[in-house]
N, C-alpha and C positions, 0 to 999 in steps of 0.2 A: 640777839635776833638771828634767826636762821636765814642764810643768804641761799637764794635760789639761784643757780648759775645757768647762763645761756646754754641751750640745748636741753633743758629739762623737760620741756613739753615734746621734744621730738620734732618740732617744726622749725623751719626757716623760711624766710621769704624770697621771692624772686629778687636777684641782684645781691642776696646775702651770700657770703662764703658758704658752702656746705659745711655742715658740722661733721666731724669725724664719727664713724661708726665702730661701735665695739665689736671685736672679733669674737663671733659666737663660738668658734672652735676653742677659744681661750675659756669662754664660759662653761663649755662642755666638758673640757679638761678639768676645771675646777671642781665641777659637779662629781665627776668620777673620782677625783682625789678624795674629796670629802667623803663620798660613800664608801670608798674603800677603807677610810679611817674608822668607820663604824660597822663595817661588814654588811653595807646596805647595797642596794642596786639603784641604778637610775633608769627611770622609765623613760618613755618618749620625751624628747626635747622638742618643744614647739618653738620655731623661730619666728621672730617678729615679721609682721608683713606691712601692708599699708596701715592696718590695724591688727592687733594692738602694737604698741610702741615698746614692747618688752619681750624678750624670750623667756621661755617658761620650762622649768624641769621638775619633775616629781622624783623625790629621794624616798625610798621605802626600806624598812627592815622591820623585824619583828617589835611591835610597839612603836615604830617611828614611821610617820607619813609626813613629809615636809615638802611643800611647794615653794620652789625658789624663783623669784623673778629677777631678770637682768635687763636693765634699761639698755636701749640700742644705741644710745649716744654717750651717755656717761658710764664709766666703769663702777657702777655700784649695783648691789644686789639687795633684795628685800625678800622677806619670808611672810608668807600668808597661811592663815588657818585651812583654808579650803581653796581648791582650785577655782581660779576666776571663772565667772560666767560671762560669756562674750557680751560686750556692751555695757556691762554693769560697772559702776564705780567700785573700786577696790576699798574696802573699809575694814577689813579683818587682818590687818598686818600684826605679826607676832615678833617678839624679840629674836635675834639670830640665835641658834642653838649653840651649845659649847662647841660642837664640832665644826662650825663655820669658819674656823681660821683658815681652812684650805682656800677659801675665796680670798681672803686677805693676802695670802701667799701668792695667789694668781694675779694680783694686781687689783683686786677689786675692793671697793670700800663697803663694809656692811652698814646698812641703814637701820636704825633702831625704831621701835614704836613711837618714841617721843618726837623725833624729828619728823616721821611721815604723818602722824596725827596732829601735828601743829596746824592750827587755823591759818590759812593762806592769808588772811588779813594781817596777821602777826609777823609774816615773813617778809624778808626784803627781796623784792622781785626787780630790782632796779637792772640788774644784768641781762634780763630776758630781752630778746630781740622784739622788735615791733611786731612781727608775725606771730611771735609767741603771745604777745600781750593781747592781740586780736582774738586768738584762739581761747585765752583765759576769759576774755569778756563775752566771747560766745557760750562756751561751755559752763561757765561758772562753777569751777572745782572749789570745794569748801576747804579741802585741806592740801598740804604740800604733797602727800601721797597720791591723792587724786589727780593732782597737776602732773607729777612725775610718771605715773603708771596709767596709761589711759588707752582709751579705744577711739579716740578723735580721729577723723578723716578729713 
């Protein structure tokens, strides 16, 4: 069973200790290291705000167009087939490309399609804070990926 850890939604409640934030500079650095390894370029890196709860970067080279998502709380990255549309659930996760090891070297865990597409009902959510569980009940994400990478406010 896949365990969803505290902070996965990006929320915490009043009185909860704030969750640490992932360093966006570390994410940008990993993007550039990965891009250099395949002679690609990094397009604009969009930092998370109130929504979404993830940073996003586009890495391009001839024949390559990869959108990389970085969670704001957990040091994890995921790849999607298309750039996300504001407010829409993310459902088109892809496997990390062969050149994604630069993210692991930068301290990020690569999330695969199997983990992200797992039905939330099959995941262990016992570590989530009460404020996170409230958000889950309100937004009704159907997969672990929808819970982890979201536009909730």
